[in-house]
C-alpha positions as semicolon CSV with decimal commas, in nm:
position;residue;x (nm);y (nm);z (nm)
1;M;-2,342;-1,308;-0,498
2;A;-2,293;-0,971;-0,331
3;L;-1,933;-0,871;-0,275
4;S;-1,833;-0,701;0,049
5;A;-1,588;-0,418;0,090
6;A;-1,321;-0,672;0,189
7;H;-1,355;-0,840;-0,149
8;W;-1,291;-0,514;-0,331
9;V;-0,996;-0,423;-0,109
10;Y;-0,848;-0,767;-0,166
11;L;-0,898;-0,732;-0,543
12;G;-0,732;-0,392;-0,527
13;G;-0,438;-0,552;-0,349
14;V;-0,402;-0,816;-0,621
15;L;-0,412;-0,549;-0,893
16;L;-0,164;-0,335;-0,699
17;I;0,080;-0,625;-0,676
18;L;0,045;-0,697;-1,047
19;G;0,101;-0,330;-1,128
20;V;0,414;-0,313;-0,917
21;M;0,540;-0,632;-1,082
22;I;0,489;-0,480;-1,426
23;A;0,683;-0,172;-1,311
24;R;0,970;-0,410;-1,212
25;R;0,965;-0,312;-0,847
26;N;0,973;-0,529;-0,537
27;V;0,623;-0,635;-0,436
28;L;0,694;-0,686;-0,065
29;V;0,564;-0,348;0,055
30;P;0,247;-0,361;-0,162
31;A;0,178;-0,711;-0,028
32;L;0,213;-0,588;0,331
33;L;-0,013;-0,288;0,267
34;A;-0,269;-0,509;0,097
35;T;-0,263;-0,748;0,393
36;V;-0,326;-0,468;0,643
37;G;-0,599;-0,312;0,431
38;T;-0,781;-0,640;0,372
39;A;-0,762;-0,751;0,735
40;W;-0,877;-0,410;0,860
41;T;-1,174;-0,415;0,623
42;M;-1,266;-0,770;0,720
43;T;-1,256;-0,712;1,097
44;G;-1,289;-0,336;1,141
45;D;-1,010;-0,356;1,400
46;P;-0,681;-0,176;1,321
47;I;-0,499;-0,373;1,591
48;V;-0,596;-0,704;1,429
49;A;-0,492;-0,555;1,093
50;V;-0,142;-0,486;1,224
51;Q;-0,125;-0,829;1,384
52;S;-0,227;-0,987;1,054
53;I;0,110;-0,891;0,902
54;F;0,287;-1,116;1,150
55;N;0,023;-1,387;1,148
56;A;0,006;-1,405;0,769
57;T;0,383;-1,433;0,741
58;L;0,388;-1,694;1,017
59;T;0,115;-1,894;0,847
60;A;0,305;-1,888;0,519
61;A;0,624;-1,991;0,699
62;A;0,449;-2,285;0,864
63;E;0,313;-2,400;0,528
64;L;0,637;-2,353;0,337
65;F;0,911;-2,427;0,590
66;N;0,966;-2,774;0,449
67;I;1,073;-2,602;0,128
68;F;1,325;-2,391;0,318
69;L;1,471;-2,705;0,474
70;I;1,515;-2,869;0,135
71;I;1,697;-2,562;0,002
72;A;1,916;-2,555;0,313
73;T;2,013;-2,923;0,298
74;V;2,092;-2,923;-0,074
75;T;2,293;-2,603;-0,039
76;A;2,481;-2,753;0,256
77;L;2,568;-3,054;0,040
78;L;2,706;-2,833;-0,235
79;G;2,918;-2,647;0,024
80;A;3,055;-2,975;0,160
81;L;3,145;-3,092;-0,190
82;R;3,308;-2,759;-0,265
83;A;3,539;-2,800;0,034
84;M;3,709;-3,094;-0,140
85;H;3,664;-2,956;-0,495
86;A;3,434;-3,243;-0,582
87;D;3,184;-2,997;-0,731
88;Q;3,432;-2,916;-1,008
89;R;3,513;-3,281;-1,069
90;M;3,146;-3,350;-1,141
91;V;3,166;-3,143;-1,461
92;T;3,533;-3,159;-1,562
93;P;3,504;-3,495;-1,747
94;F;3,258;-3,342;-1,990
95;Q;3,535;-3,123;-2,130
96;Q;3,679;-3,428;-2,301
97;V;3,378;-3,464;-2,532
98;M;3,355;-3,098;-2,632
99;R;3,530;-3,142;-2,966
100;G;3,317;-2,909;-3,178
101;G;3,052;-2,643;-3,160
102;W;2,753;-2,876;-3,168
103;S;2,896;-3,123;-2,916
104;S;2,973;-2,828;-2,686
105;W;2,617;-2,700;-2,731
106;G;2,478;-3,038;-2,629
107;V;2,715;-3,082;-2,335
108;L;2,634;-2,739;-2,194
109;I;2,261;-2,811;-2,216
110;V;2,280;-3,155;-2,053
111;V;2,527;-3,062;-1,777
112;T;2,352;-2,734;-1,692
113;F;2,014;-2,905;-1,677
114;A;2,141;-3,195;-1,464
115;I;2,333;-2,984;-1,213
116;S;2,060;-2,721;-1,189
117;L;1,800;-2,986;-1,110
118;F;1,992;-3,083;-0,797
119;F;2,159;-2,757;-0,696
120;W;1,955;-2,486;-0,873
121;P;2,114;-2,269;-1,144
122;T;2,210;-1,997;-0,895
123;P;2,528;-2,174;-0,778
124;A;2,558;-2,389;-1,090
125;V;2,604;-2,110;-1,348
126;P;2,936;-1,971;-1,216
127;L;3,068;-2,326;-1,184
128;I;2,976;-2,411;-1,543
129;G;3,096;-2,073;-1,665
130;A;3,438;-2,121;-1,510
131;I;3,494;-2,477;-1,630
132;L;3,288;-2,556;-1,940
133;V;3,229;-2,226;-2,119
134;P;3,597;-2,164;-2,213
135;A;3,615;-2,519;-2,354
136;A;3,295;-2,462;-2,551
137;I;3,420;-2,131;-2,693
138;R;3,746;-2,291;-2,806
139;A;3,551;-2,574;-2,970
140;G;3,370;-2,323;-3,192
141;L;3,045;-2,247;-3,008
142;P;2,958;-1,875;-3,021
143;A;2,947;-1,701;-2,685
144;M;2,581;-1,612;-2,743
145;G;2,507;-1,979;-2,811
146;A;2,670;-2,079;-2,484
147;A;2,468;-1,813;-2,302
148;M;2,138;-1,927;-2,453
149;A;2,213;-2,293;-2,375
150;I;2,288;-2,218;-2,010
151;A;1,990;-1,983;-1,966
152;V;1,733;-2,217;-2,125
153;A;1,862;-2,538;-1,965
154;G;1,926;-2,394;-1,619
155;Q;1,709;-2,094;-1,540
156;G;1,445;-2,224;-1,777
157;M;1,399;-2,601;-1,794
158;A;1,549;-2,702;-1,460
159;L;1,422;-2,413;-1,248
160;S;1,070;-2,397;-1,396
161;S;1,009;-2,763;-1,317
162;D;1,221;-2,774;-1,000
163;Y;1,143;-3,144;-1,009
164;V;1,404;-3,272;-0,765
165;I;1,412;-3,002;-0,495
166;G;1,041;-2,927;-0,533
167;V;1,031;-2,565;-0,415
168;A;0,831;-2,424;-0,706
169;P;0,573;-2,706;-0,716
170;G;0,535;-2,674;-0,341
171;L;0,460;-2,302;-0,362
172;S;0,219;-2,348;-0,651
173;A;0,039;-2,642;-0,494
174;A;0,008;-2,475;-0,154
175;A;-0,164;-2,173;-0,310
176;A;-0,380;-2,383;-0,544
177;G;-0,481;-2,634;-0,276
178;T;-0,370;-2,933;-0,480
179;D;-0,111;-3,214;-0,473
180;P;0,248;-3,089;-0,513
181;D;0,356;-3,416;-0,674
182;R;0,091;-3,372;-0,943
183;V;0,205;-3,013;-1,007
184;A;0,566;-3,131;-1,024
185;D;0,485;-3,403;-1,276
186;V;0,292;-3,170;-1,507
187;A;0,549;-2,892;-1,472
188;F;0,833;-3,130;-1,560
189;V;0,665;-3,228;-1,886
190;L;0,580;-2,867;-1,971
191;S;0,936;-2,753;-1,896
192;L;1,072;-3,013;-2,137
193;V;0,825;-2,912;-2,410
194;T;0,908;-2,544;-2,364
195;G;1,283;-2,597;-2,342
196;I;1,315;-2,842;-2,629
197;T;1,105;-2,617;-2,855
198;A;1,318;-2,314;-2,768
199;L;1,645;-2,503;-2,814
200;V;1,542;-2,639;-3,155
201;I;1,461;-2,288;-3,277
202;M;1,784;-2,155;-3,129
203;S;1,991;-2,428;-3,293
204;V;1,854;-2,328;-3,634
205;L;1,949;-1,966;-3,567
206;L;2,296;-2,066;-3,445
207;A;2,384;-2,295;-3,736
208;R;2,549;-2,027;-3,950
209;H;2,750;-1,890;-3,655
210;M;2,935;-2,210;-3,561
211;R;3,311;-2,193;-3,604
212;A;3,592;-2,443;-3,641
213;P;3,777;-2,536;-3,319
214;S;4,067;-2,299;-3,262
215;D;4,264;-2,138;-2,982
216;A;4,190;-1,806;-3,155
217;N;3,823;-1,840;-3,059
218;L;3,915;-1,847;-2,691
219;E;4,166;-1,565;-2,729
220;E;3,907;-1,340;-2,892
221;W;3,649;-1,425;-2,627
222;E;3,892;-1,358;-2,343
223;S;3,985;-1,028;-2,506
224;G;3,620;-0,924;-2,515
225;V;3,579;-0,955;-2,893
226;V;3,225;-1,079;-2,947
227;A;2,979;-1,046;-3,228
228;G;2,805;-0,714;-3,211
229;A;2,438;-0,697;-3,139
230;R;2,208;-0,637;-3,428
231;P;2,067;-0,282;-3,443
232;S;1,768;-0,222;-3,221
233;T;1,514;0,052;-3,256
234;G;1,240;0,221;-3,064
235;L;1,137;0,077;-2,731
236;L;1,413;-0,184;-2,718
237;R;1,690;0,078;-2,760
238;R;1,540;0,298;-2,490
239;L;1,502;-0,002;-2,260
240;R;1,865;-0,098;-2,318
241;R;1,986;0,251;-2,233
242;R;1,770;0,256;-1,920
243;I;1,897;-0,078;-1,792
244;T;2,266;-0,049;-1,886
245;G;2,313;0,327;-1,876
246;A;2,492;0,303;-2,211
247;A;2,513;0,580;-2,466
248;P;2,273;0,547;-2,760
249;D;2,544;0,417;-2,992
250;A;2,731;0,198;-2,745
251;E;2,639;-0,102;-2,541
252;P;2,877;-0,257;-2,287
253;L;2,972;-0,616;-2,339
254;V;2,857;-0,695;-1,985
255;P;2,626;-0,475;-1,777
256;A;2,810;-0,299;-1,497
257;E;2,569;-0,442;-1,242
258;A;2,655;-0,797;-1,347
259;E;3,029;-0,725;-1,339
260;Q;3,005;-0,573;-0,994
261;R;2,794;-0,850;-0,843
262;I;3,001;-1,130;-0,994
263;A;3,325;-0,962;-0,893
264;V;3,234;-0,977;-0,527
265;G;3,148;-1,345;-0,557
266;S;2,772;-1,311;-0,523
267;T;2,492;-1,451;-0,728
268;V;2,212;-1,246;-0,873
269;G;1,840;-1,287;-0,859
270;G;1,795;-1,636;-0,722
271;P;1,458;-1,796;-0,688
272;A;1,332;-1,514;-0,476
273;G;1,457;-1,266;-0,732
274;G;1,635;-0,938;-0,692
275;A;1,835;-1,028;-0,382
276;D;2,210;-1,070;-0,385
277;V;2,264;-1,412;-0,237
278;P;2,620;-1,508;-0,149
279;P;2,712;-1,850;-0,275
280;P;2,709;-2,116;-0,006
281;G;3,035;-2,242;0,120
282;G;3,191;-1,917;0,230
283;P;3,399;-1,657;0,052
284;G;3,560;-1,911;-0,170
285;G;3,260;-1,893;-0,401
286;T;3,234;-2,153;-0,665
287;G;3,605;-2,198;-0,665
288;G;3,612;-2,346;-0,317
289;P;3,859;-2,255;-0,046
290;G;4,146;-2,251;-0,287
291;G;3,993;-1,989;-0,512
292;A;3,950;-2,186;-0,831
293;V;3,776;-1,897;-1,001
294;S;3,933;-1,566;-1,081
295;T;3,721;-1,259;-1,147
296;D;3,982;-1,090;-1,366
297;G;3,850;-0,940;-1,684
298;P;3,526;-0,768;-1,770
299;G;3,316;-1,077;-1,819
300;G;3,301;-1,230;-1,474
301;P;3,445;-1,561;-1,365
302;V;3,714;-1,708;-1,583
303;P;3,956;-1,987;-1,505
304;G;4,221;-1,861;-1,269
305;D;4,534;-2,026;-1,141
306;G;4,328;-2,318;-1,014
307;P;4,259;-2,440;-0,665
308;A;4,526;-2,514;-0,411
309;P;4,673;-2,862;-0,464
310;L;4,497;-3,139;-0,273
311;D;4,676;-3,401;-0,070
312;A;4,650;-3,758;-0,192
313;R;4,377;-3,856;0,055
314;T;4,157;-3,557;-0,025
315;E;4,216;-3,619;-0,394
316;R;4,080;-3,972;-0,361
317;L;3,780;-3,855;-0,159
318;S;3,709;-3,581;-0,415
319;R;3,705;-3,835;-0,698
320;F;3,484;-4,073;-0,500
321;F;3,217;-3,822;-0,397
322;A;3,217;-3,653;-0,739
323;A;3,079;-3,984;-0,867
324;A;2,891;-4,103;-0,557
325;V;2,668;-3,797;-0,514
326;P;2,522;-3,795;-0,868
327;I;2,480;-4,173;-0,849
328;A;2,296;-4,147;-0,516
329;F;2,052;-3,886;-0,649
330;G;2,017;-4,080;-0,973
331;L;1,920;-4,394;-0,781
332;M;1,671;-4,186;-0,584
333;I;1,509;-4,067;-0,906
334;V;1,496;-4,424;-1,036
335;Y;1,322;-4,531;-0,715
336;L;1,069;-4,249;-0,747
337;V;0,998;-4,346;-1,107
338;L;0,959;-4,713;-1,013
339;G;0,720;-4,606;-0,741
340;E;0,509;-4,419;-0,995
341;L;0,502;-4,734;-1,208
342;G;0,398;-4,951;-0,914
343;V;0,716;-5,162;-0,912
344;V;0,808;-5,049;-0,560
345;P;0,600;-4,881;-0,286
346;P;0,535;-4,525;-0,411
347;V;0,659;-4,219;-0,231
348;Q;0,356;-3,998;-0,178
349;G;0,271;-3,651;-0,055
350;G;0,556;-3,463;0,107
351;S;0,760;-3,781;0,148
352;G;0,935;-3,716;-0,183
353;A;1,065;-3,381;-0,057
354;A;1,164;-3,545;0,270
355;L;1,359;-3,809;0,077
356;V;1,555;-3,541;-0,108
357;G;1,632;-3,347;0,206
358;G;1,716;-3,655;0,411
359;L;1,947;-3,793;0,143
360;A;2,123;-3,458;0,119
361;V;2,182;-3,449;0,495
362;V;2,317;-3,807;0,495
363;L;2,558;-3,716;0,216
364;V;2,669;-3,400;0,401
365;V;2,750;-3,605;0,708
366;L;2,937;-3,868;0,504
367;V;3,140;-3,606;0,319
368;C;3,234;-3,422;0,636
369;V;3,315;-3,735;0,836
370;T;3,544;-3,871;0,564
371;L;3,707;-3,534;0,496
372;D;3,738;-3,386;0,845
373;G;3,716;-3,696;1,064
374;P;3,443;-3,772;1,319
375;R;3,559;-3,497;1,555
376;G;3,598;-3,233;1,286
377;A;3,261;-3,326;1,136
378;L;3,091;-3,214;1,455
379;T;3,185;-2,861;1,355
380;S;3,188;-2,872;0,975
381;V;2,842;-3,034;0,939
382;G;2,695;-2,760;1,158
383;E;2,870;-2,490;0,958
384;H;2,745;-2,623;0,626
385;M;2,389;-2,656;0,757
386;T;2,401;-2,302;0,894
387;D;2,526;-2,172;0,559
388;G;2,243;-2,360;0,391
389;L;1,977;-2,213;0,619
390;V;2,113;-1,861;0,574
391;F;2,109;-1,907;0,196
392;A;1,755;-2,045;0,207
393;F;1,614;-1,753;0,404
394;R;1,801;-1,492;0,202
395;A;1,684;-1,651;-0,122
396;M;1,325;-1,728;-0,024
397;G;1,245;-1,512;0,280
398;V;1,080;-1,237;0,075
399;V;0,825;-1,487;-0,054
400;L;0,669;-1,535;0,291
401;P;0,487;-1,199;0,335
402;I;0,372;-1,215;-0,029
403;A;0,237;-1,565;0,016
404;G;0,078;-1,453;0,343
405;F;-0,139;-1,200;0,161
406;F;-0,271;-1,462;-0,077
407;F;-0,328;-1,704;0,211
408;L;-0,542;-1,434;0,372
409;G;-0,775;-1,468;0,074
410;S;-0,830;-1,837;0,148
411;A;-1,099;-1,952;0,390
412;D;-0,864;-2,225;0,513
413;F;-0,603;-1,982;0,645
414;A;-0,788;-1,654;0,705
415;P;-0,927;-1,748;1,052
416;S;-0,579;-1,818;1,196
417;I;-0,435;-1,505;1,033
418;L;-0,714;-1,288;1,178
419;G;-0,695;-1,456;1,518
420;L;-1,050;-1,592;1,502
421;P;-1,169;-1,892;1,704
422;E;-1,115;-2,233;1,545
423;E;-1,485;-2,280;1,480
424;A;-1,515;-1,938;1,311
425;T;-1,539;-1,906;0,935
426;A;-1,400;-1,641;0,704
427;P;-1,490;-1,554;0,344
428;D;-1,294;-1,717;0,064
429;L;-1,212;-1,384;-0,098
430;L;-1,042;-1,494;-0,417
431;V;-1,287;-1,773;-0,492
432;D;-1,579;-1,540;-0,421
433;L;-1,438;-1,286;-0,667
434;V;-1,403;-1,552;-0,935
435;V;-1,755;-1,682;-0,872
436;A;-1,899;-1,330;-0,883
437;G;-1,732;-1,264;-1,216
438;Q;-1,788;-1,609;-1,354
439;G;-2,014;-1,480;-1,629
440;L;-1,728;-1,269;-1,761
441;I;-1,471;-1,550;-1,750
442;P;-1,450;-1,765;-2,063
443;T;-1,513;-2,128;-1,984
444;S;-1,280;-2,245;-2,257
445;P;-0,994;-2,436;-2,092
446;L;-0,752;-2,308;-2,356
447;I;-0,840;-1,942;-2,294
448;V;-0,815;-1,991;-1,916
449;G;-0,481;-2,164;-1,961
450;F;-0,338;-1,877;-2,164
451;G;-0,483;-1,631;-1,914
452;V;-0,298;-1,796;-1,625
453;L;0,018;-1,810;-1,840
454;A;-0,012;-1,436;-1,905
455;V;-0,048;-1,364;-1,533
456;G;0,259;-1,576;-1,469
457;L;0,461;-1,389;-1,731
458;L;0,354;-1,056;-1,582
459;S;0,431;-1,167;-1,229
460;G;0,789;-1,243;-1,333
461;L;0,857;-0,895;-1,467
462;D;1,006;-0,786;-1,135
463;G;1,295;-1,029;-1,192
464;S;1,163;-1,276;-0,935
465;G;1,048;-1,606;-1,074
466;F;0,915;-1,744;-0,747
467;S;0,734;-1,454;-0,578
468;G;0,453;-1,474;-0,835
469;L;0,378;-1,841;-0,766
470;P;0,135;-1,775;-0,479
471;L;-0,066;-1,555;-0,718
472;T;-0,069;-1,799;-1,010
473;G;-0,141;-2,089;-0,776
474;S;-0,432;-1,907;-0,614
475;L;-0,578;-1,817;-0,953
476;A;-0,536;-2,176;-1,069
477;G;-0,727;-2,308;-0,770
478;A;-1,005;-2,055;-0,818
479;L;-1,041;-2,081;-1,197
480;A;-1,003;-2,458;-1,237
481;P;-1,360;-2,562;-1,138
482;A;-1,527;-2,314;-1,374
483;A;-1,300;-2,408;-1,664
484;G;-1,315;-2,780;-1,601
485;V;-0,936;-2,807;-1,580
486;D;-0,724;-2,984;-1,322
487;P;-0,599;-2,713;-1,079
488;A;-0,255;-2,877;-1,078
489;T;-0,237;-2,827;-1,454
490;L;-0,329;-2,459;-1,433
491;A;-0,083;-2,411;-1,145
492;A;0,192;-2,569;-1,355
493;I;0,107;-2,342;-1,650
494;G;0,131;-2,035;-1,426
495;Q;0,457;-2,168;-1,284
496;M;0,598;-2,193;-1,637
497;G;0,513;-1,831;-1,713
498;S;0,643;-1,690;-1,386
499;I;0,977;-1,872;-1,377
500;W;1,065;-1,858;-1,746
501;S;0,996;-1,484;-1,727
502;G;1,148;-1,382;-1,395
503;G;1,374;-1,678;-1,319
504;G;1,642;-1,561;-1,558
505;V;1,556;-1,616;-1,926
506;L;1,324;-1,348;-2,070
507;I;1,420;-1,032;-1,879
508;A;1,764;-0,883;-1,837
509;W;1,720;-0,748;-1,483
510;S;1,704;-1,099;-1,338
511;S;1,965;-1,369;-1,277
512;L;2,017;-1,363;-1,654
513;L;2,284;-1,105;-1,563
514;V;2,497;-1,385;-1,421
515;V;2,467;-1,588;-1,740
516;A;2,557;-1,282;-1,946
517;G;2,850;-1,216;-1,715
518;V;3,010;-1,558;-1,727
519;T;2,966;-1,581;-2,106
520;R;3,060;-1,217;-2,176
521;V;2,759;-1,123;-2,388
522;P;2,522;-0,823;-2,357
523;A;2,238;-0,910;-2,122
524;I;1,978;-0,714;-2,319
525;E;2,075;-0,890;-2,644
526;L;2,068;-1,229;-2,470
527;A;1,716;-1,167;-2,340
528;R;1,606;-1,054;-2,685
529;R;1,754;-1,362;-2,854
530;C;1,573;-1,587;-2,604
531;F;1,235;-1,416;-2,628
532;L;1,077;-1,557;-2,944
533;P;1,203;-1,917;-2,905
534;V;1,092;-1,933;-2,542
535;M;0,754;-1,774;-2,610
536;A;0,696;-2,027;-2,887
537;G;0,779;-2,301;-2,639
538;L;0,543;-2,160;-2,374
539;V;0,256;-2,136;-2,621
540;L;0,311;-2,497;-2,730
541;S;0,344;-2,625;-2,374
542;T;0,021;-2,449;-2,271
543;V;-0,167;-2,616;-2,556
544;V;-0,014;-2,952;-2,462
545;A;-0,113;-2,902;-2,097
546;V;-0,476;-2,820;-2,174
547;L;-0,517;-3,099;-2,428
548;L;-0,329;-3,379;-2,250
549;F;-0,370;-3,306;-1,881
């Protein structure tokens, strides 16, 4: 088929966005310019082109606002739990089983994965770093081992599947035009394959570094005495100097950027990437109103003097909700699984996301009513929900204009973005480009799968794991028919590449800075140690996806 000028402008916009991602810059401005250029070329009207910026963002917001609400409600719940210190109680009991290096390794993986599934790793990492990491270090786990466990289990396995909250599958499915539940199911399996493969390789590498339990381990760690990084040469050394600003022969234990951001109580590079997102629940940060976390020392949050003492009633409520909230979400997961097995009526479509958000709101109300009383809850529930919405828009708001550009390339959304009548039609730009170049695209499902994975890895190079999902989802929807692969499977593969890369595992200028900060290890070295194990896991998971799904 003959391609119009709009097709070439749209293709140029896609390549521009990819180039800016590779250069580790924010892709918002290129996405806006590409939207204007494509709309102007399609209509020949500069006024419509300018209007398309607003309309494309509005269209993306309408399609994705349910995701924002889920983020807001879950964040509000975490803030309500923090007010009574129940968030800390949910992880404190695990300290009792951290008797050695390997048990600490396992506990960090399981707890980080579980908490990050429900609350995302952005607020979970400082909490785990303040409570569990010191116990793990004392038990003999190397600081680098603790950092790798948290990064792979949280920013990797939990965030790449995002199975409970469903933000990532929702973004991927919306761009690919497929079922978000199907994307979530495939992504969950692929995240486990990737994560388990990476953790097995890491455990082999860590075996000779385990130490006997001792208070001296903790004293050395708190004093900043960590194992030095192995010598690096060539490109890696130059990259380290560029990121950290260190002299050629010296590398700071923790990048200054991480120390600065953690010291002010903010989190780095959440799902939207790059943005400093204050933790929900107010200035108390992860320590709650009483300031359970101190930022003394070069490595970020360490246990401080502890939170202000709770009265007996609040103490009882804290214990109750620390158990009740995980149980409630656990029962919800059991119900969803039983629905998939046909034992109970299945939850379909967007109802699963609605169940998560609705349950979170119910729990927020219950926590606030029991803690503040019915009258006080009228204020506190509203405050927590407001904090949640602010967090959601600060974390995810940048995704909307980027998604709007890719929606402009879809015939389903282009008419409303361009202000055309309902009966009007618009070209399906991305699909047309794929069809036109179909002879150059290998039809092998495996090659297509690795191609989408590569695009996902590149799209995460800007430190944003989620902003590349509209691109990988759109490519998945366009390439799936020619390759004979389920579009949900390709979307999940792209999601793996984008989030494992930019979500905070493979590159040091992402939220990996927070992990490096709370564990007091060099961010560049942490990213380097994670690279080969994670890449091996991604290769294996892509093969599994193509062969099994």
